[in-house]
N, C-alpha and C positions, 0 to 999 in steps of 0.2 A: 712503140709503132708496128703498124700490121708487117710481115715481111714483103722484099720485093718480088715481084711478079717472076724472074727468073728461076726463082727461091726456093716456088711453090707450089714443083713437079711434088716434091714427096707428103707437105699435109694433103692436095688434091686428093690422091692416093691413100692419106688417112680418114680425113672427107668422107669418101667414097666406102671405103672400109666401115666406119664408125654408123656410118645411113641406112647401108648391109644388116649392120648389125643389130643396128636397135629394129630394124625390122622387122629382124625372124627373133629380134629374143627370145629369149624362155626357157622355167628353170633350167637350175644345174644340179641335177637327176632331182635325190630326195630330198630333207629340210634338213639344209647348212649348216641349220643353228644343233649346239652339242647340249644340251644342259648339265652343270651338273659332272665334272669329271670326276676322277676319285683323285682325291688327296694319297699321295704315298710320303708313308714318312720312315724311318729306319736307320738300326741302331747297331751298330759293326761291333765285331770284336774291339775296334782301334778305339770305339767309345766308349767298350766299357762293357759289350752285348761278353755273356759267358758262350764259349764256344755250343756245336751242337748241343740247338733247340728241339729235342724230341718229342715233348711233352710242352701243351698247355694249358692254363686254369683260372679264372678267376675265380676269387672267392667274394664272401660276406662282406668285405671290408670296402674291396672294393680293386684291391692288388690284383697285381696279375704278376700268375706261377708259373717259372721256367722250369721245368723238368730235363734236364741236360747231363752229355755225357762226363763232367763233372762238380755235378754234383743240383742242387737243387735254391732257387734265385728266385726274390720276390723283386718285383719291378712297379716303381711309382709311377713311370713316364717318365721321370729323372734320372732315379741314381738302382742300381741295379745289387740289391743284396743278397749275401751268400746268409743259409740259412745257416743257423747255428744251434743242433741240438742239446738240448740238456746234459748239463755234466756229471759226468760217468756211464751216456746214453751216447749210440752213435749212428746213421742210419747204416741196415749193412750191404748198402754198393755207394757210391757215387752213380752208376749209369744208372740214371731214372728214362724210366719207356710209356709211363703211364701217370697222368694226373685225374681225383674229382675230391671236389668236394661237396659234402652232401647236405643234405634240407638242415644238421644239425649241427653245421656250420667246422667239422670234421673233415680233415684233410689226408684222402686216401694216395700215400706215393709207390707205382709198382718198379723191381726193378729188372733189368736187362739177364741179371745174373739170378733170378729170380726171388721169391720174397714180398713183401711189398711191409708199407709204416701204417700208421696211420697217429697224427701230429690233430692233435686238440688239448686249447686253454693249456697249452703250455707244457703237454705230456704227450713222450716219445714213447710206444705201442711198437715194438717189431713180431716183426712175426715170417718165421721160415717153413719146407719145408716141412718139419716136421712136428711141427703145429697143426698140423690140416691142410697147410694151407697147396694147391697143386703147384707143381715145379713149372719151370721154363718160362722164357722170359714176359713177362704182364704188357699184355696189348689194350685191354680197355677192362677198368668196373663200372659194375654198371645199379642203380640204387632202386628197390623196389617201393611202392605206397607202404608196408608194411615195414622197411628203415633195413630191410636184409639187404645185403654188401654181396653183390660180384665181383668172378673177373674172371674172365678171358684169357690163356694164358698160352702158350705154342708146344702143350703140354694138358691140355685141360678146361677141366670148366669149375670154380669153387665158389661156395655158398660162405657166409656173414653172417653170423641169426643172432648174433649183439654180444658173444661170448666165447667164441673161437668157429675156426675154418676149419671147412666137409668138401671132400671132392666130391662132384657131382657125379653120379656115374648109373649105374643099369637102376639103380634101384629108385631114378627120377625119371627114365626112360629117354639116360643121354648116353650115350653109344659110340661117341667121337673122342679120339685120342689126343683133340686139340680144341680149343675154340679162337674164332680167328677176329667178333670182335663181337660184343656181346650191348645190349640198350633197355630200355624198361621208356613204355610209348606214355603218352598223359592216359589209357588207358585200367595201366599200369600188367599190360599185356608184353611181361620177356620177352626179347627177340635174342636169338642168337647167331652169327655164322658157325659152321658148323663143317670146316674144311667146306663141299663140293654141294651142302643143300643148307638151308635157312627152316631154323627147328624157333618153337614158338612156345612159350610155357604161359596158359590165361591165369589169369587175377584166383587167386587162392585155392590155382590145383598146384599138385605134388608132379606131375606126371610132363613131358616137356611134346608135345606133336610136329610131323609135317609140315612141306606146308609144301604147292608144285612147284618151286621157286626156287632152281640150278644156279650155286652157285661155285666159281673158282676157288681157288686156296687163296688166301690176303685177304678177304673178302673186306671194305667195308662198310658200315652201315649211316644213316641219322634221318631222321624224321622233319621233315617240313614244319612250320607257319599254321599249316591248313591239317598235319595230326597223319600225312601220307608218309607213309614209310621208301626209302632211297633204296639201293643200292648200289654202289659201283666191286668189279672185278678186271678181273684179264678176258672174258667168254664173252660181258658185254659191255664194257664201259662202262660209264653211270646214266641211270635209270631210274624214273619213280614207279613202284607196286601200288599202283593207281587199284585202290577199291581193297586192298591186302587187311587184314582182321584178322581176329582170331574167329570172329566169327565166320568170316568169313575167307578162311584158310587158303582158300584154290581162284586163281586168277587169269585170265585169257591174253590170250597174244603171246603166251613167255615163248612159248616156240620158234615161235619167226621172228624175236628179234637178231640182228645181224652177230656174227660173231664176230670180234674187236675190242683189242686192248684203250682205242681212238680215245680220246678223254675219261679212261678212265684214275679214279683217284685214290692216292692214298687216305689219305682223311675230306670227310667233308663239315659243309654246316653254313648253315642260311641265315639270310641277314632277317632283320625290322621287317626291309620291301620285301622278303618273299627269295630272292635274290639266293642263287646260290656260289659258296666259294669252295674252291675242296685246291687239291697243288696234287699236278698229275703225276700218274702213274709213269713211271719208268722216263719222264721227262724232269722232276724237281722243282718244274715252273710253277705257274696259280693263271689257275681259271678262275671266271666271273659269268656267270648264267645270267642275263640279267631279269627272264622270262624265265624262272622253268615253269610256275603252271601252263605255258601252252605244249609242254612237249605230253605229248599222251602213252595212255596206257601201255600202249603197243609201238612205243618209240624210243630212241636213245639219243645222247647228249651226242650235239654234232657242230659242227663249224659253226653254222649258221646259230643255231644257240647261244655260242660263245660271244658274249660282247667284248670281253678284253683277255688278254692273256699280257700274262707281267711273270718277267726274264729278267736275270744277271745283263750289265749291270746297275743296266740305270734303276729295273724297276721293282728289283729284288738284291737282295744282298749274296746270295745265290741260289745256282738251280739246284737245291739240292733241301727243297723245304718238303716237313712232311706234316707235322701238326699246325690243323686251320679251329679257329678259335671268333666268337661276333662276342663281344664283350656288351658291355648292356648298355651302355651307351652309343650302340650301331656299329660299331668300328671290326674293323677284319683284322686278327692277329696272327701271322705266319712265321714260323720256329725254320731257322736254316741254321748250316753248318757253320755259317758266318755269323750269326746274329738275329735278329727278331726283323718283321718290317710289318705298318698297319698301313689301312685300307680304310677308306670313306667318300661320302660322296663330298663334294666341295660346292659350294654358294655359285663358283664361278664360271663361265658357260665359256665354251671356245665355238672359230669356225672353222667348219670340214676345210681340209685341203688351206689351211691359215697355220702354218706352222712354222717349224722355226726356220725351214727353210725360204721364207716368205717374212725372214722379219725385219730386216732392212728399208722393204719397200709395203712398207706399210701404209695406209692411211685410212678416216674416218670424214669425210664429212657431213652437213645435214642439210638440207633442203630449206628452204620457206616454203615447204609444205609439210615440213615433220619428216619427209622419210629419209631415210641414210643408209648413203655411201661408203661404199668401199672399194679402195685401190691395191690391187698387187702387183708385182714384175712390173707388168706393161697391158694390163688391164683393170674397168673400172667396171662398176656393176653397182646393181639399186638390190636394196633388200623388200622386198615383199612378202609382208608375211615373212615365213621361216625362210620363203625361199627365193635366191639368189640369181637375177639378170642380170645376162654380159649386157654392158650399156657400150662400151669400146674396147677394142684388142688390140695386140698387135705394136703399139704406145716403148718408145726405146725406155728402161730405168724411169716408173713412175714413181714420183718423193715423197709427195701431196697432190692432198687436194683439196676444194674450197668451194664457195657458192659465193658469188655479191648481192648483194640486192636484190640485183631482175632478177634474181634466179641462174644469170652464165652460169656454169661451172668450166675452172678452171685449174688446173694440171699440171705438176711442178714438177717438169723428169731433170733428168741431172743438168741436160744440155741446156733446150728449151722450154718454152712455156706455152701451153697451148688452152685457147679457150670454147666450151664447146657448147655454142648455141645454135635452134632450129633447126638439128640436125645433124648440124654442121661444125666439123675442127681445122680452127686457124693456127696458125701457129705467131705467139705474139713476140717479134723480138723486146727484150731488155734494152737499155742504151750503150749504145758502145758495143753490140752485138756481144754482153757478157753470157756467160751460162747463167742457167736459172738454178744454178747451186750454189749461184751467191747471195739468193734471198732471204737475208733472215727474216722478215714476217710479210707474208700475207695478210691484209683485211679491208673484210669488206668498211665501203664510206657510205654514200648517202646514192643514190637510184643510180645509176652510171659512175660509178667510182672506182677502181679497187686501188689502197693503196699498199704503198710497200716500202723496204728497206733495203739495199745493196749493200754488199761489203765493199768495207772505200768510199763508195759513193755518197750516199744517206739515203732524204728520205724522198718519196717519187711517190706521184701522185695518176694512177692511167686516168685518162678519161679525151670523150674523143677520139678517140684509137691513138693517141701518142701519150709520150710517157714526158713529165714537166717535173722539173725539179723543185724541191720544196726545204725553207732552210728554218730551220727558228731565229725569230730574234735575238735571244736571249743566248750569251755568252758560258748563261752557269750549268750545261748542257754539254759535254764530250762526246766524241769518235758519231760514232750511226746506233738507230733503235735497234734492237733485240726482239722489241715483241711491241705493238700495238690494236689498239681498238678504237672502234666509234663507238657513243651509246646514244640512247632513242631523243638525247632532244640536239646535235651531232658533234659534241665536244668530241676532237682526239684526243685520243691519251697517247704517249708514247714512252713506253721502258728504258734504260738502255743499263748496258751494263756496270756500269760503273756503281749501278743501284740509286736512280732518280729517275723520277716521272716527271714526266713535260706536259701540261694540262695546259690545250686551246682552245680555248671558248669560240663558240661560232664567231664571235666579232673578232676576232682576232688576241684576245687579251692572253696571256701565258704565263703557266703558275708550273713553279718546279717542286717540288718535294720529294726531300732528302730526308738523312738521317737528323735533323735541325728540327723537322715538324712534321715527328711521324714516322716517317716510313724505312723503315730500317728489316728489309731483308735480301737482301743480296741482291747478288744479279737479275734484273726480272726477265724471266721468262716469260708468261702469257699474261691476258685479260681477261676481265670476265661482265658484262654488264648486267649484275644482281636485278630483283626488286626494289633492293636493301639498301644499291652502292651500287659501286664499280669495285668489282676484287681483282689483283694482282698476283700473282705467284712468280716466286722467285727462287732464289736457290736454295735459302737459308730461311722461308717461311712464305706465311701470305700475307696479303695488308686488305685493307677496307677502304674508299671514300665515301663517305655517308655524313651529310647536313654539315657539309662545309671543310670536316676534319677528319685527315691520315689517322688510321691504329695498326699497327703491327701486331699479327701473331709469330715469334721466333723459333726457330725452333732449339733455343736454350730452354723456350719451355716445354714445348710441344716437339718431340724428337723423332715424329715424324711426318713433321713438314718441311722435309730438303726437299727438292730438286721437284719445284710442282711443275709439271708441263704443260696442261688441263685443267680444266674445272669448267663447270658443270650445275643448272639450276633446273631440281627436275620441279613435278606441278604438286607440289605439297609442300615447296621451302626450300627444304633438302639438300645443301651445296653439295654435293661430290670434288673430289678431285687425285691427280692422279700424278705421284710422283717417284719420290726415289724408294719407298719403302714400300711400295701398297697404296690401292686405291683405299681412298677416305670418306668417310661420310660423315658431317655434320648436316645435326638436327636444326632447323633453322632457330629451334629456341635456343641452343646450345649456340650456336654460333654468335648467335645477337648478344646472348650472356658472352660468346667471350672479347668481342669487341669493346662492350661495354665495361666490363671491370676485368682489367686487363686478368687479374685472381687467380680469377673463375680456371680449371683446369678438368674441361669433362673429358670421357674417356672414348678417347679416338678412335680404337684399336685397328692396323690398316686390313686392312684384304690383303695377303703375302703369300709367302706362297706355302705358307697350313692353308692358304683353301687353290690350291692348285696355281696359283699365277707365277709364272718364270718371271724374271726379272726383274729390271724397273723401267718406269717410264721414261717413252721413248724423248733420247734428247736433239737437242740443235737444229729444229726443226722448223719451218716456219711456217704451218700450221700446228691447232691443239691438239695436244695425241689426247683426248676426251673430247666426249659428242654422247648425244641421247636421241631418243630414238621420241617416233609417237606412237610408241607400244610400253612405256614405259622406261621402258632399257634405257643402261648405263655405256657408253662403250667405250675401251681402253687403246692405248697401244704400249706398247713395252719395248723392248729391242730385242725380246723373246718371242713374240708373235700378238694376236688379238685376242683383245676377251671381253665379255661383257657378262651384265649382274643385271639383274631382275631390282631393283634402285626401289623394291619396297620388301626388299627382301631383309627379312628378321631371323639370326640366326635360332638354332633347333636345338643347341644343347641344353636341355632344362633335366638333368640329375645335379642335385647339389652335391658339392662335392668331397669327398671324407674328408676330415682332416683329423692327423694323428701330428702329437708328439712325440720324435723317433729317441731322441737319444739327449742327454742332457752332459754337458762336458766341463770339468773345472779341476785344474790340476795337473792337471797330463790323465786327469784316470774320467774315464763314460759310464754316466752313472743309467742304468732302464727307467725311464719316467712314468711304469703303469706306478698309479696309486700315487706317494710323494719322495722324495726327493730328500735326505739327509746326506749333507756334509758336512763335510769336517772342518775346525772353529778356522778360520781365516782365509778360506773359499771365497774369496768377496769379489772374484770375475768367472764368468760363465759365459756357456757360446752354448745354444737349446738350438737343435735341430728339428725343423720340424716341415712335416710336409702334406700333398691334400693330392687325392689321388683322381682324379680328373685325365682319361686319358686318347680323347681326342685332340687337344693340344693342351701339351704339356705347358710346353714353353709361357705358355699364355696365360695360366693360373697366378692369380694376384696372392700376398698374405697382407692382412692387418694385423697386429698383438699389442699386447698388451702387458705390466705388470705391475701387479697390485702389490702398495706396501711398497713400490720404488714411484710409480709416478700411474696417474687413472688416465694420464691421453692414448687415445688409441697410434696406433706409428705407423704409417703407409710404408711397408715394406717393398708392393711392385712384387718381383717375382724373385727376388730372396729368398732362399730355404733355413738363412741363421737370423738370430736374435742375439748378441751381445752384449753384458751388461758389463760393467765396472768399479768399481770399490763403493758396492752391497755395505750395509749396514748389518750386521748380525739381526736375523729375526726369520721372521715366514714371509713369505712369497708365495702370493699366485701367477704363475702364466699363465695369458689366455689368447690365442690364434686363430683368427677366420680365414676364409678363403673363401674366392669366388674363380668359377671357370671360365672360359674362356667368352662366354655370353652373358657373363656378370648377373650370374646367377649364383647368389653368395650364400655358403654354410654359416648361419649368424649366431650357432652354437660354437660352433668351432672347438676343440679341442683344448686343455685345463692339461696343468700337473702344478704341484705343493711344492714349492722348495724349502727347507730347512734351512739356515745356516748358524748354527752353532757359536757361541760366540767363545773369542779365545778367555784363559782367566782372566785377563786385566782386563774385559768386556762384560764379565756375568757380575752378575746383579748382588754377590754376596762383595765377590772387588772393591765397584765401585760406593757400595755402601762403606766398604773399612774405608775407601778413600775419601764420603763426603764425614766420614766421621772424622777423621784426618785431617781436611781439610777444617772441619769446622773446628777442632782441640787446636791447629795452629790461628784460625780467626782470634778463637778465646784467648789464646798466648799472646796477640800482635795486638788484638783488646785489653789484655791486661796491660803490657808496656809501653800501652798508648797512655791508658791511666793514671800508672805510673808519670811516666815521662810528665803527661800535664798536667799530672797533681804538685810533682816537683818544681815545675815552670813555677807552677799558681801561689805554692808557696813562696820559691824565692822574689817571684814578685811583689809574695805579702811580707814578705822578709822586706825587700828593697823601700815600699812602702812605710810600713815601719822603720825603718832605718833614716830612709828621706824624711819625715816626720819630726823623729826627734831628734832630726840635727836642724830642721828650721825651728823645733821646738827651742832645740840650745840656743840660738841665731838671738830669737827673740827675747829667750829669757838674757843671756849671755851678750847682749848688745844694746838692744834697745830698751829692754825692761832694765838692764841692771843701771844702762846709762843714765834713767830718769832715776833709778831710785839712789845712787850717787846724786844724784842732784838735790833730791827731793833730804841727804842729809846734810849738805851742804845749806837749804835753806830753813831745816832744821837748827840748824849752826849758827845761824844770823839770826833765828826769831828767840833761840836759847839770851841773846845778847841786848837783847828789846826789853826794853822795861814793858813792864803787865800792861800799865796803861795808857802805854804807846795805843793808837789805831792801829799803826802801822803791821804793829802783832798777830792783830787778829786777822789781818788781811788775808798777813803771809799765810798763817797755820788752818785757812779754809781753802786757800792755796794747796796745800800740804797735805790735808784730805781728799781733794778732787783727782789730785797724781797717785795715791793713795790707791782711792776707789778705783782707778787706770789704771794700775799694776795688777792688783785682784783682777777685773774685770779681763786683763790680758791674756792673766796665769789660763783663766776659764777659756779663752777659746782656742787659745794653744790645742789643751785639752780637746776641742772643740771638732783640731781640723782632724781628727781622727773619722768623724763624722762621714758615711757613706754615702757616697752624688749617683743618685739615679735616674736622675733626672734632668733638662736642661733648666727647668723652670728652680727645683734644688740647687742648678750649677750659682745658676746667674743669683739665689739670693743669695749663697753664698760669696759672691766673688763681692759683693754687697756690704757683705760683714763682713769680708775682709774689710775691705776700700774705710770702711767705717773703724773700723779701730786703728790701724793703720791712720788717721785724719787725727785722731786724739789722738798719736804718739808723735806731731809731727803740725810744724807751723803750716805744712807745705794744703793749700789747697785744691782737695781733690772732688770729683766730679763723678757720677755714674750715671750712666745706658744703658738699663739693659731690657730688652723688647725679644723674648725667645718664645716659642710654640713649645706646647704643654706634651712633650714625648720623651720615652723612657731613652733610657742612654746606656752602655756601659760604666760599671763605676768607677773599670782602672781608668774608663779613658776622658771621663772626667777628673778625677785625681790628676792628671796628663794637664790634662790640659786651666788646673785651676797652681798647683803647679805654676805653670810657663805663665801664670798672672801672676803669683808671688812671687816669683824667680825676677818680671821684669818689675813692679811695684820697689823691692830690695833694694833693685841697681839703683832707681832713678831715687829713693833715701838718702844712699849711700852715695853717691858718685854723680847724681848731674848736678845737685845747686837749685833745684828747681823750686818755681814760685808757685806754677799750677799743676795741674796731670790729672787728666781725663780715661777713665775706662769706660768702655763701650765693648757690649755683649749684646748682638742680635742674631738673627736668621736670614736667611734669601733665601733663595728660590731655590738654592741647589749645598750652600753651605753654610758654618753655624760659623758668625766670625766675632773675632775678639781681637781689640785695642787697646795698645795703653799709648797714652801722649803724652810727652810733658812739653815743656818747656825753657827747658839747664841749655847746661852748657854743650850739650849734644856730647858724639864719641867722636873723639879723635881720627883724622882722617888720616888715608894709605896702607899702604903689607906694615909701614915701621911702624906706625900707629904704636903708644904707650898703651896698653890696656893692661890692666892689676890681675896677675894670678888667678886671683879671686872671680874677677870679670868674667875673666876670659871660660874661667872654669864654666863659670853661669848661663853664657851661651852655648857652649857646645851638649848641654845638658840638654838647655831649651832646644837644641833643631834635634839633637835626638829625641825625645819625648815627639816630636812635630813629624820625624821622620817613620816611627812606632806607627802613629794612629794614619799614615800616609796624607800627611798633614803640607802645607803648603805654610812656611814662615819667612817672614823679612820684617829685617831689624835696619832701620835706615836714620839719617840723621839728613833732611832735606835740606835745613840752613840752623838756626841754632832749636835745641831741643831736638831728642829722638823719637822713633814710633814704633812699637813692637805690636808690628798685626800676622794674628795667626786666620789662616780657612783649615778649615776641617768640613771635608766632604760628609751630607750627615750620612749619607751611606755606612756612614766609616765608624758614627755613634754608636751602633750595636752589634758590632763583629770588627775583630778586635788582632793588630799578626802579633803573634807570640813572639816571633823572635825582635825582641824591642833590645836596644841599647839602652843602658840607664850611664844620668853620668857618675 
C-alpha cells in the first residue's frame, strides 16, 4: 500500500526533486561507455618468472625470450625455461641486456659486461672484445637488409658482416665513443642515437650522416606502423620525428620543442592499432598513447595524449619496467625487476564512474521501449546512445531497479521501495512496513501487477495500490520463492531455494518440478522467458522447460554454469548468462543441441577475468543481474562493477598457435624430443610434455593428442600439458598433439615425436622364436606321450577284449559244447547197444549227426566272435546270430526283435553292448530255468535300447539274497561296461522272470570314455 499522509514529506520532496531532475536532465560529460579496457596479466617471481628482466624478444616459433640479470629464459605463456647451452659451451655472462632475432632465426644476445653471443640451430658462438666486438654493455641490436648485424654499446658501435665483428669508427664517418640505440627502418636506413645527435646511414652507403635532431644521452628510438621514426630522451621527452627520412634528414619545429623529460621513455613499441607503449624514464611505470598519430611534428607526448598509465601494485609487477615489445598477437609485454606483464584490449567494456566503489549499489533494467536504465548509489540514469541522462538523484541506498508491464520504474532501496511514474516518485510500503532489503525477488506480472517474495512471509502481489498475500495450493514446495517470472501466456513461475519450480497456469492449476522430473540445478536464482521455452538459472546449472518437458544442464558437465543470476536472449537467438565464472554465450543452435542431446558438449568459454571482467555475477538481489539494450549490447553486474559486451562480439585472435613436444620422461630420465626418441628396454611408462605458444590467453589453450600404435582415438586433454602412458609393449609409436587458442583456432598439423621402445631379451624376436620352438618341442613331447598313452590304452583294451573273447569261447567250449558232446557220447553208447535193424537206431544216429553239426557250427561261431562291430546293423545281426546259436543248444524258445538305424558306431562300444547281451543270455541259460526269452534291440529318438527278458524263476530279492559268485561277478561286469559307455543299465524281476534293460545315448556310440572299468 502507499505510505500514509503524515509520512509522505520525504517522498514528496523526492518527487519534486525527481521532477526537476528529469526536466533538466542532460549528458553526463562525454561518452560514458568505455569499450574494450585493457586486460592485464602478470607473472611474478613468486609464480616462476625470473627477476630483473632487461630485454625481451619474440622468436619466429612464437616463444617469448627474456634476457635477465640471472640468465636467458624462454616462455610459452605458462612455463619459464632457462636456456641450457650445448655441452662444453656457456654464455659469456648471466647478465643480459639486449636480445634480437634475425630474419634467419638466429638469436643475438648482448651482455652488461660486454660481448655478444649468437644462438642458432642448437649451436652457441660467443664473441668477445678480442673478436672485434665493441666494448661496453650492449644496449641494442639491429639487422639491415644485407643481413649485417649492428650493435650499440656504451662504448661504441659494431658491425657483423656474417663472419666477424668490426668496431665502426671514423672510416664510416662515426666519431662518437658510444651508441645509445640503433635500428633499421623499412627502407633499410640505419639510425643511431649517438650521444647527443641522431645519425643515419642510407641503404648501400658506407658513411654516416647527421640530422638536425638533437638528443640527450640515453635516448631510445622506435618506428611506428606508418614508418615514422620516434625518439625519446630527457631533452624533449617522447616525440615523433615526422617527415625525417634519409632523403629529408632535416625537419622543422625541432628547435621549438619544450625541454622536458615528462613522459620520457626507456623503451618504446607500437601495437598493430598504432598505439604507443612505453616504459617511463625515471618512473618505471608503463604508459599507453592510444592515438599517437594525433601528435604533430612539433609536438611531444603530454598528459592529454596518454590514455592509460599502469603502475604497481595493481597494474604492474614492479615500478621498475624497462623493456617493452608487442608480440605478433598484438599483446604488449613489459619486463620489470619482479616479473613480466602483458596487456591487450579485451572485448568487455565498462561505464565511466561505475567502478569498484559502486559495486554493491549497481543495477540494470530495461524499459518496455528497449532502453537501458542504470543505478548506482543514490542515482538512476537512462542510457541515451553512449551518454547517461540523470533521471533520479539523491535517493538513499538504491539496491535494484526494474520496470513493470506498464512501464513504471520500481526502485528498491535498503529501507524503502519506490515507484516512479508520470515524473512522480512515491514510496510503496511493504506489508508490516518491512525493509525493502527483505525482498527476495520482484518481477512484473500482468499490466498493473507486480509480484514479489518477502523473506519470512512468502509471495505477494501488488495491484490496485495494495499488497495481496498469495499461497500455493500444493504442499510440495517449502519456504518462500527466491525468484519468479511470468511468461507471455501469463503463466506464473516461482523458483525455490530447495531446487523446486512451481508453475501456476492462468487457470490456477499447479505443477511442481524437481529432481524427479528433470530439474537439477540447485537453488533457483533467476528466470527468463525465451523464444524456445522458459529458462531457469540456478546455483549449479541451467534448465529449460519446453514442450512440456524440463531438462537441465549442470555444472558437472558444464563447469562454467555456476551461480547463474541473469539470463537474456538477443535478437539473433543467442542466449547470454551471467554466472560465477563470467558471462557465457550460447548460440541458439548450440543451446538447442545441448538440451536435446545431454551428451553434447558445446564450447562455452566464459568472458571472465582474462577478458577484463572482475568479480563474479552479483548474487542475492531481487532482480536479474543481466539485461540487454536496444543497441545490441549485453549488460551484466558483478560484485566488482558493471560491464557490457557487444552481443555480436567475435573473439579476434586468428593466430594459429605453434605446437611443440618439449620433453619425454621415462625411468627418471628426460629425453630431447627432437626427431625420434629411443628408450631403454623395459621403459613402458612415459610422460610426454607438450605446449602451444598462444600468449594472449595461455590458460585457455586446449589440447588433443593420440599415440599411434597404442590407440587411434584423440584424447581431449583440455588445458593439461602432459600425457601419460603405462604398460606400453615394445615397438615404435608416434605421438601427435594439436592445440587451439582461446578463440578456437586449431593447429591441425600439431607436433609429433616418434618413440621407440626396444624389447627386453625375453621380448626379442629371437627369444620369442626360441620360446616358440621350446613350446613346440614340449607340445610334441606331450603329444608323443599322449600317443603312447592312448596306444597303451588301446593295447590294454584289445588285450582285455581278447581275453574276454577267450573266456567266452572257453565257457562255451567247456560248458555248453562239452555238455552236448558228453550227451552225444551217451547217445552213441545207447545207439551201439541197439541192433542195426532196429528203426530207433537210425533215428538216434540222425540226432547224433545233427548234434555234431551243432558243435561244429558252435565252434565256428565262437571264432566269429572276434569280428569287429562297426555299425548298428552289424550289431543287430550279431545279436541275431548269437540268439540263433544259443537257441539250437537249448530247449528255451528265443525271439529277437531288431529295429535299428543304419549308422556307424565305435567297435569297442559295439563289443561292450554285445558282451552285456551275451552275459544276460548266458545267465538265463545257466540260472533262470526259463521256457521263453525275448531279445529286443531298437533305436529311439535319443537312445539305443537293448532288452533281454525271460519268464524264469527271477532273481532273489533283498540284500541277503543268495547270488552265486559267478553270477555276481557277471552282473558287476555288465554294470561297469554300461558305466564306461555312459549308458543306463537296469536289472529287475517284476514278478516272474528277469528283465535286463540297457539304454545307450546315441551321441555315445561314436565317442567312448577312455577310463572304463573291466570285469
